[in-house]
Structures are given as structure tokens and as C-alpha cells.
N, C-alpha and C positions, 0 to 999 in steps of 0.2 A: 673456695676463695676466688675472688675476682682476678682478672688478668692485669689490672692496672689500667690507667687511661693513657692514651697517646695524644700528643699535641694535634691540633687541628690539621697541621701540615703533614701528619703521619710520621713525624720525627720521634725522638726519644720519649721516655716516660716522663710524666709530670713529677714534681717533687713529692716526696712521701715514700712510704714503703708498701709492698704488696707481694703477693705470691701468685703463681700461675703456671700454666703449662702442665705437662704430664710428669715432669721431673721434680716438681716442687721447688723450683728455683726461686730465690728471694732476691729482691732488688731494693735499693734505697736511692732516692734522688734519681740521677740519670745513669747510674751504674747498675748493670744487671749481673745476676749470679754472684752476689756477695758471698753466699754460702748455700749449701744444699741441705735442706732440712724438710721436716714434715709440714712446716708452716702452720703448726697447730697452736702455738702460744700467742700471747697478745702482741709480741714483736714479730710474729711470723716464723718462729723457729730459727735455727742457725746451727752451726757445727757444734758438736759436743765431744768431749774426750773423757770417757768414764774411767780410764786407766790412770793411776797415779803418775804424775809427771814430776821428776826431780831434775836436778842440774848438777853441774860441776865446773870447777875452774881447772883446766887441764894444761899442763906444761908439755910442750912438744919439742923434742930435739930437732932443730931445723936441719942439721947435717944428715940425720938418719931418717927423720920422719916418724920416729917412734915416740910413744908416750913416755915422758921422763918422770911424771908425777901427776897426781890428781887429788883435788880437794872436793869431796862430795858435798852438795848442798841439798837441803830438804825440798827446795822449790827451784824452778828454772830461774836463771839470772836474766830477768826481763829487761834490765837496763844495760847489761854488759859490764865491762870491767875497765879500770884504769890501771895499766901496768907500767911500772918504773923498774929500773935495775934492781932495786931493793924491796919494793913493796907492790902488792896488788890490792886495789880497793874494789869493793863490790857491794851491792845492796840486795836484799831479799824482799820479795813481795810481802813477807810477814813483818817487815819493818826494820830489820837489822842492817846496819852499815858496818862493814868489817874491813880490817887491814890484815893481809896475809903476807907472810914472808915469801918473797919471790923465788927463793931457792929451795926452801924446805916445804913450802905450801902449808906451813903451820899457822893457825890463826893467832895473831898477836894482840888484836884489839877488836872490840865490838861495842856498838852503841845502838840501843833500840830507840828508833824515832817515834814509834807509836803509829806510824802510817806506812802503807806499802810503798816499796821502792820499785819503780819501773823506768828510771832515767839513769843515764850513765854518770858516774862520778867524773869530775874534771879538776884540774889543778891550775893554780895561778900564783903569782908572787907580787907582793906590794912592799916596796922599800926593803927588799932582801928577805922578807918573811914569806914562807911558802904556806899555801892553804889548799885544802881539798874541799870542794863544794859538791852537793848533790841535792837534786830536787826530789821531794818526797810527796807521794799522793797517788795511790793505786787508782787507775782509771782505765779508760779504753774498753776494749772488748773482753778483756780477761774475765771479769766478774760476770759477764753475760754468757760467754760461750764456753769457758774452760773451767768454771768453778767446780764441776763434777770431779775433775781430776785433782783439785786442791781444796777439799771441803774446809780445811782449816782457815782458809782465807775469806770465808763467807761473811764474817763479821768485820772485816777490815773496812774502815770508812774512807770514802774518797776525800781528797783534799789536795792542797798545794802549799808546801812549805819548803823554803830553801834553808838547808843546813850548811854551815861553813865551819870547818875544823882547821885549827892551825897545827902545823907540824913543828 
């Protein structure tokens, strides 16, 4: 593979992707070493994770630093959580949005959006009515670099849909 082209003034790399050097470094645009890979695929390679990756929502006692409870999830929580005194909201890259009891960590409610979740839930209020909103649509680097660790997500379609639930 080529080493990429430098600007006439000897500065950074031109836009585009390429591989080069003896370490198999990959770069895109003007950023170098986005990932280390063998640069063998059409995208030049990239990191991979062949071991299954799971996640959890973990409650930690702030006075002791010890784990007070844990809710295991089949996939990593790519978008994070919204925690309130009574409820914890989260979404999974497999499409589920869920509400979990903040004290017992028992799942209370779940809705399958049909699209992967990798954005954080948020809450807002209008005229005294509270809502939880979450953007749905798996994208980014997950399906290109880490799909080996979550093969169940291979068929998830990218998209962009905003779901809003009233409480």
C-alpha cells in the first residue's frame, strides 16, 4: 500500500485514507494513526475486537466506593444512561430502550425501536408534563470495527429517528 500523499509544502496528508509505514498505521483526512491494522481491506483495516463485549448499569455506593448493584446488558451501553432518583433510562444497540428501577435495578419497562441506540436519553418538561427522548440509529465506527464482538448487530440498519415518551 502507498504512503499517502503530502501537500506540496510538505505539510499534512491530503484528504482521503491510506496506509503506510512499517507499523500498518491508517489515517483519514489529516489525522494519522486512527487505528492500527493490517490495512488489507477496502477501508484499509482498523481495530477489531473478536471477544464478545457486553455491558452493565452499575450502582456504586459513593460513601464506600463499593458496587451496590448491577444490571447486566447483552451489549455495551453505547449511548450512556439518564439517571433520576427513581428511574434509570438506557438504550441498547440492538434497539431496546428501557426504564430500570434506580434502587433495585429491576427492569420496569422496555420498548423495541427497531433501530440501534447509541445516543444518550434525555428528559424535558412542557407545561408540567415530563418526557424522555432518545435518538435512535446505530452508526459511527461500531459496525465497521467492533461487529466481530457483537455479531448479532450485523443486520441492524443505520438510521436516525427521534423517539419521545411521556411519563
